[in-house]
C-alpha positions as CSV (number, residue, x, y, z in Angstrom):
1,G,30.5,15.7,-9.2
2,H,31.5,12.3,-6.9
3,E,30.3,14.3,-3.7
4,A,27.0,15.0,-5.0
5,L,26.5,11.6,-6.9
6,T,27.3,9.8,-3.6
7,L,24.4,12.0,-2.3
8,L,22.4,11.7,-5.0
9,E,22.0,7.7,-4.2
10,Q,21.6,7.5,-1.1
11,Q,18.6,10.4,-1.5
12,P,16.7,9.8,-4.5
13,D,13.6,12.2,-3.4
14,V,16.4,14.7,-4.8
15,D,14.4,16.7,-7.6
16,L,16.5,19.4,-8.6
17,V,20.5,19.5,-8.5
18,L,22.0,23.4,-9.6
19,S,25.4,22.5,-11.2
20,D,28.6,24.3,-12.3
21,I,30.8,22.8,-15.2
22,N,34.1,23.8,-14.0
23,M,34.5,21.5,-10.2
24,P,37.1,19.5,-9.2
25,G,37.7,15.8,-10.1
26,M,34.0,15.8,-11.8
27,D,33.1,18.1,-14.2
28,G,29.4,19.3,-14.1
29,L,29.0,17.7,-18.2
30,T,29.7,14.1,-16.7
31,L,28.1,15.1,-14.1
32,L,24.9,15.5,-16.4
33,A,25.3,11.9,-18.1
34,K,25.5,9.9,-14.6
35,L,22.5,11.5,-13.0
36,A,20.4,9.8,-15.9
37,E,21.6,6.4,-14.9
38,I,21.1,7.6,-11.0
39,N,17.7,9.0,-10.9
40,P,15.6,9.5,-14.4
41,I,13.3,12.1,-12.9
42,I,16.4,14.9,-11.7
43,R,16.2,17.5,-12.8
44,T,20.1,20.2,-12.9
45,V,20.6,22.9,-14.4
46,M,23.5,24.5,-15.1
47,V,24.9,27.8,-13.0
48,T,28.1,28.2,-14.9
49,A,30.4,31.4,-16.3
50,Y,30.8,28.9,-19.3
51,G,28.2,30.1,-21.8
52,D,29.3,29.7,-25.4
53,M,27.2,27.3,-27.2
54,N,29.5,24.8,-27.2
55,N,28.7,24.2,-23.6
56,I,25.5,25.2,-23.6
57,R,24.8,23.0,-26.4
58,T,26.6,19.6,-24.6
59,A,24.5,20.6,-21.4
60,M,21.5,20.4,-22.8
61,N,22.6,17.3,-25.1
62,R,23.7,15.1,-21.8
63,G,20.3,16.8,-19.4
64,A,20.4,19.5,-18.6
65,F,16.6,21.3,-18.1
66,D,18.2,25.0,-18.1
67,F,21.7,27.0,-18.3
68,L,21.9,30.0,-16.1
69,I,24.9,32.2,-17.2
70,K,27.0,33.5,-14.1
71,P,26.3,36.9,-13.1
72,I,23.2,35.6,-11.9
73,D,20.2,37.5,-11.8
74,F,18.5,35.7,-8.6
75,R,14.9,36.4,-9.6
76,D,15.4,34.5,-13.0
77,L,17.4,31.4,-10.8
78,E,14.1,31.4,-8.6
79,A,12.0,31.4,-11.1
80,T,14.1,28.5,-13.0
81,I,13.8,26.3,-9.8
82,E,10.9,26.6,-9.3
83,K,9.6,25.5,-12.8
84,T,12.2,23.1,-12.7
85,I,10.6,22.0,-9.1
86,R,7.3,22.4,-10.9
87,Y,8.1,19.8,-14.2
88,T,9.7,17.3,-11.6
89,Q,6.7,16.8,-9.1
90,Q,4.7,16.6,-12.8
91,L,6.8,13.6,-13.6
92,R,6.9,12.0,-10.4
93,E,2.8,12.1,-10.5
94,S,3.2,10.7,-13.7
95,A,5.5,8.0,-12.5
96,D,2.8,7.1,-9.9
97,L,0.2,7.2,-12.0
98,K,1.5,5.0,-14.2
99,A,2.6,2.4,-11.8
100,I,-1.2,2.7,-10.4
101,D,-2.8,1.9,-13.6
102,E,0.2,-0.8,-14.2
103,M,-1.5,-2.4,-10.9
104,K,-4.8,-1.9,-12.1
105,T,-4.2,-3.8,-15.1
106,R,-2.7,-6.3,-13.3
107,F,-5.8,-6.9,-11.6
108,F,-8.3,-6.8,-14.3
109,A,-6.1,-9.2,-15.9
110,N,-6.3,-11.4,-13.1
111,I,-9.7,-11.4,-11.9
112,T,-10.8,-11.8,-15.7
113,H,-8.9,-15.1,-16.1
114,E,-10.2,-16.0,-12.3
115,L,-14.0,-15.7,-13.2
116,R,-13.6,-16.9,-17.1
117,T,-12.8,-20.8,-15.7
118,P,-15.7,-21.1,-13.6
119,L,-17.8,-19.7,-15.9
120,S,-16.8,-22.0,-18.8
121,L,-17.4,-24.9,-16.2
122,I,-21.0,-24.0,-15.3
123,I,-21.9,-23.3,-19.5
124,S,-20.7,-26.4,-20.6
125,P,-22.6,-29.0,-18.4
126,V,-25.8,-26.6,-18.8
127,D,-24.7,-26.9,-22.7
128,K,-25.0,-30.8,-22.7
129,L,-28.5,-30.4,-20.2
130,L,-29.9,-29.1,-22.5
131,E,-29.4,-31.2,-25.2
132,T,-31.1,-33.7,-23.2
133,A,-34.2,-35.4,-25.1
134,D,-36.5,-35.3,-21.9
135,L,-35.5,-33.3,-20.5
136,P,-38.9,-31.0,-18.6
137,A,-39.9,-28.0,-20.6
138,P,-39.6,-25.5,-17.2
139,Y,-36.0,-26.9,-16.5
140,Q,-35.2,-25.9,-20.4
141,L,-36.1,-22.3,-20.0
142,L,-34.7,-22.2,-16.7
143,L,-31.1,-23.3,-18.0
144,S,-31.3,-21.2,-21.3
145,T,-32.1,-18.6,-18.7
146,V,-28.9,-19.5,-16.8
147,R,-26.9,-20.4,-20.3
148,R,-27.5,-17.1,-22.1
149,N,-26.6,-15.3,-18.7
150,A,-23.4,-16.7,-18.6
151,R,-22.8,-16.3,-22.2
152,Q,-23.1,-12.6,-21.9
153,L,-21.2,-12.6,-18.8
154,L,-17.9,-14.6,-20.5
155,R,-18.4,-12.4,-23.7
156,L,-18.0,-8.7,-21.1
157,I,-15.2,-10.7,-19.5
158,N,-13.4,-12.0,-22.8
159,Q,-14.0,-7.6,-23.7
160,L,-12.6,-6.9,-20.7
161,L,-9.3,-9.2,-21.9
162,D,-9.2,-7.5,-25.3
163,I,-9.1,-4.3,-23.5
164,N,-5.7,-5.5,-21.2
165,K,-4.3,-6.8,-24.3
166,L,-5.3,-3.6,-26.2
167,E,-2.7,-1.8,-23.6
168,A,-0.5,-4.4,-23.5
169,Q,0.0,-3.6,-27.5
170,Q,-0.7,-7.2,-28.4
171,M,-4.0,-7.2,-30.4
172,D,-4.0,-4.5,-33.0
173,V,-7.4,-2.4,-33.5
174,I,-9.3,-3.2,-36.5
175,N,-12.0,-0.5,-38.1
176,E,-15.4,-1.5,-39.8
177,V,-18.2,0.3,-40.5
178,G,-21.0,-1.0,-37.7
179,D,-24.9,0.0,-37.3
180,L,-24.7,1.8,-34.6
181,P,-28.3,2.6,-33.7
182,G,-28.5,-1.4,-34.1
183,F,-25.5,-1.6,-31.2
184,V,-26.8,1.1,-28.8
185,G,-30.0,-0.5,-29.2
186,Q,-29.0,-4.3,-28.2
């Protein structure tokens, strides 16, 4: 058990451990409890002659993925190993996808904040210019177009920030009835 822990600390890419319950130095049930601390993805298949319900229940409660009782049917062992490896590969892929998703979320949050500030600095002077009484009509039209488009961009950026808040569970979803044809028409 102690040797297994040392080896697994040195090799974090191990996906599967085959363990017995009765081992010198550290029994398999104690090993099971310590494995989750070392590597949350690793899965353990108990291979033992101690097939009583108490040992099975304890092993499963401590994180055993499966339990095989001696004498071993090697076809069953092979199928169990294949199933366990597929499962750990899915866990690794899921962890990788989660990490990528977190990076994407941070990127969008950062870029939206970086875009929001300059847009605010564009909208404010344009609003002040449009309040000028003697502004010629062609400039009013051009500045109104700038303001409308800048505000539209700001709305889109705020929506991206809201999506980020929703994903981070910092904002509550409020359901309300709306005008779907009008919304789609816009």
